[in-house]
C-alpha positions, 0 to 999 in steps of 0.5 A: 519531509516524505512520506510513505504508505507501506504495508504487508500483505497476502492477496486471498482474490488474486482476482479482486486484486487486479481490479483494486489495483487497476482502480486505486492506481490512478488514484495514487498516481493523482495524490502525488504517489510512487512505488518505492518498492514492491516484493519480488521474493522475501527472505526473513533474516529475525524475528518472527515476521513472515509478511507474504509479500511488502510494497513502499509507496512515498509520497511529497510529505507525510501529510500527502500521504495521509491525505492520499490513505483518508480522502474518499476516491481510496475509502472507496476502494478499502474494502475492496483491497480487503476482499482480496488482500488481508496483512496490515498498512502502516503511515511513516514520516521520513526523516 
């Protein structure tokens, strides 16, 4: 079963965000991850959820996605991501 990281983020520091993207991309690629989608625009339809942006990154398995997120190379980038953006993230095991 594939694993997915889904993030709802509001970018608060564009320069730090670009640095995070430059550094996180190769780490994600090395772990087998790839973007399924990143939002260009969002139209809320129901409820009170109004995400600023959404992204979905797929991995070959739930275990691979979890290992990537908790890996030392990625965890070293988390403070940079948190400085660049605020929001929420979840790890999903696909069907």
